C-alpha positions in Angstrom: 40.2 8.3 -28.1 38.3 5.6 -29.7 37.3 4.7 -26.4 36.3 8.0 -25.4 33.6 8.2 -28.1 32.5 4.6 -27.6 32.0 5.5 -23.8 29.8 8.8 -24.8 27.7 7.0 -27.5 27.1 4.3 -24.8 26.3 7.1 -22.2 23.9 8.8 -24.7 21.7 5.5 -25.3 21.9 4.4 -21.6 20.2 8.0 -20.6 17.6 8.2 -23.5 16.4 4.3 -22.7 16.6 5.5 -18.6 14.2 8.5 -19.8 11.8 6.2 -21.3 11.9 3.8 -18.7 11.5 6.5 -16.0 8.3 8.1 -18.2 6.7 4.8 -18.6 7.0 3.7 -14.7 5.1 7.5 -14.4 2.5 6.3 -16.8 1.7 3.1 -14.9 1.6 5.4 -11.6 -1.0 7.6 -13.5 -3.0 4.9 -14.6 -3.5 3.6 -11.6 -4.6 6.6 -10.2 -6.9 7.5 -12.9 -8.7 4.3 -12.6 -9.3 5.0 -9.1 -10.6 8.3 -9.9 -12.9 7.3 -12.6 -14.5 5.0 -10.0 -14.8 8.3 -7.5 -16.6 10.2 -10.4 -19.2 7.1 -10.6 -20.1 7.7 -6.6 -19.9 11.3 -7.4 -23.1 10.7 -10.0 -24.6 8.3 -7.9 -24.7 10.5 -5.2 -25.8 13.5 -6.8 -28.7 12.0 -8.6 -29.7 10.7 -4.9 -30.0 14.4 -4.5 -32.0 15.3 -7.5 -29.0 17.1 -8.9 -29.0 15.6 -12.6 -26.8 18.5 -14.1 -23.6 17.8 -11.8 -24.4 14.0 -12.1 -24.2 14.2 -15.8 -20.8 16.3 -15.5 -18.9 13.5 -13.3 -19.9 11.1 -15.8 -18.5 13.3 -18.6 -15.2 13.8 -16.3 -15.5 9.7 -16.1 -15.5 9.3 -20.0 -12.8 11.6 -20.3 -10.8 10.2 -17.9 -11.4 6.8 -19.7 -10.2 8.2 -23.0 -6.5 9.2 -21.0 -6.5 5.8 -19.9 -6.7 4.6 -23.6 -4.2 7.0 -24.5 -1.8 6.0 -22.1 -2.3 2.2 -23.0 -1.0 2.8 -26.5 1.8 5.0 -25.2 3.1 2.6 -22.9 3.1 -0.4 -25.9 5.2 2.3 -27.8 7.6 3.1 -25.0 7.9 -0.7 -24.2 9.0 -1.4 -27.9 11.3 1.7 -28.0 12.9 0.4 -24.7 13.4 -3.1 -26.4 15.3 -1.7 -29.3 18.9 -3.0 -29.5 20.3 -0.5 -32.1 19.8 2.9 -30.9 21.1 4.8 -33.7 18.2 3.2 -35.9 15.4 4.4 -33.4 16.8 7.6 -32.2 14.3 9.7 -33.2 11.6 7.4 -32.6 12.9 7.6 -29.1 13.0 10.9 -29.2 9.4 11.1 -30.7 8.4 8.9 -27.8 9.7 11.1 -25.1 7.5 14.2 -26.8 4.4 12.4 -26.9 4.6 10.8 -23.7 5.3 13.9 -21.8 2.5 15.4 -23.7 0.3 12.5 -22.0 1.7 13.0 -18.7 0.7 16.7 -18.9 -2.7 16.0 -19.9 -3.1 13.1 -17.1 -1.2 15.7 -14.5 -3.9 18.4 -15.3 -7.2 16.0 -15.1 -5.7 14.5 -11.7 -5.3 18.4 -10.3 -8.7 18.9 -11.8 -10.7 16.1 -9.6 -10.3 18.7 -6.7 -12.6 21.1 -8.3 -15.5 18.2 -8.3 -14.9 17.1 -4.7 -15.5 21.0 -3.9 -18.6 21.2 -5.8 -20.0 18.2 -3.7 -19.3 20.3 -0.4 -20.2 23.6 -1.6 -22.8 25.4 0.1 -22.9 28.9 -1.9 -24.8 28.3 -4.9 -23.1 31.2 -6.8 -19.8 29.8 -6.0 -20.5 26.4 -7.0 -22.4 27.1 -10.3 -19.0 29.1 -10.9 -16.9 26.2 -10.6 -19.4 24.0 -12.3 -18.9 26.3 -15.3 -15.1 25.9 -15.2 -15.3 22.1 -15.2 -17.5 22.0 -18.1 -15.6 24.7 -20.2 -12.4 22.5 -19.6 -14.3 19.6 -21.3 -15.5 21.5 -23.9 -14.4 19.5 -27.2 -13.0 16.6 -25.5 -15.3 14.3 -26.0 -16.7 12.8 -29.1 -20.5 12.4 -30.1 -20.2 9.1 -29.6 -18.4 9.6 -25.8 -21.4 12.1 -25.5 -24.2 9.2 -26.1 -22.4 6.9 -23.8 -22.3 9.4 -20.8 -26.1 10.0 -21.6 -26.9 6.2 -21.3 -24.5 5.8 -18.3 -26.6 8.3 -16.3 -29.8 7.0 -17.5 -28.9 3.5 -16.2 -27.7 5.1 -12.9 -30.9 6.8 -12.4 -32.6 3.6 -12.6 -30.3 2.0 -10.3 -30.6 5.1 -7.7 -34.6 5.0 -8.2 -34.9 1.4 -7.5 -36.9 -1.1 -9.1 -40.4 0.0 -10.1 -43.0 -1.2 -7.6 -45.6 -3.3 -8.9 -49.2 -3.0 -7.6 -49.7 -5.9 -4.9 -51.4 -9.0 -6.3 -54.7 -9.1 -4.5 -55.2 -11.8 -2.0 -58.9 -12.1 -1.9 -60.2 -15.0 -4.3 -61.9 -13.9 -7.4 -65.5 -14.1 -7.5 -66.7 -16.9 -9.3 -68.0 -16.4 -12.8 -71.9 -16.7 -13.0 -73.0 -19.6 -15.3 -75.4 -18.9 -17.8 -78.8 -20.5 -17.4 -79.3 -23.9 -19.5 -81.9 -23.5 -21.6 -84.7 -26.9 -21.8 -86.0 -26.9 -25.1 -89.7 -28.4 -24.7 -90.9 -31.0 -26.9 -94.1 -29.9 -29.0 -96.9 -31.7 -27.9 -98.8 -32.9 -30.9 -102.8 -33.7 -30.3 -103.4 -37.1 -30.6 -105.4 -38.1 -34.0 -108.3 -41.1 -33.6 -108.6 -42.7 -36.7 -112.5 -42.5 -38.2 -113.4 -45.7 -39.5 -115.6 -45.4 -43.2 -119.2 -46.5 -42.8 
């Protein structure tokens, strides 16, 4: 009977640790995919700016910033999962394990929603009907409402300006004239004439 209880306890521990490791592996996979998505968002923004579509370029960069915040969350979540799976005494950390699973599930749900949402941006690149494109643009914009902080929005604006300069290329300065510059006229040299005083002849006294 005692062996049965011990076996049941170990089984519960193993199951929880296995769940943590599965969740950890999923987060690793999502991290790689989101990293690829952030690179894609930058390319989308660059393509939009090349077509003078600043509005959609800004949207792509806002999505990129949101994806980067998700990556930051997954980093902290992975650290927590690694710590929990490394615990030896399961009874002491059982609540923490369950809490970690709950938090990890929330992160995975947010990531999964974001990965599915990237297709909407791709459709914006291919859409020809302006009304439909505008509708989808509004949908993505509303999804991002409240997801970025003020600092995040400022970072997005800075990145947009940098991309605009990159797409526009270097500023063309006027070419340096190849003709030699005209010689500067020299001022005339003034020659001062010495004053000629009349020569006085001495008069002898008579």
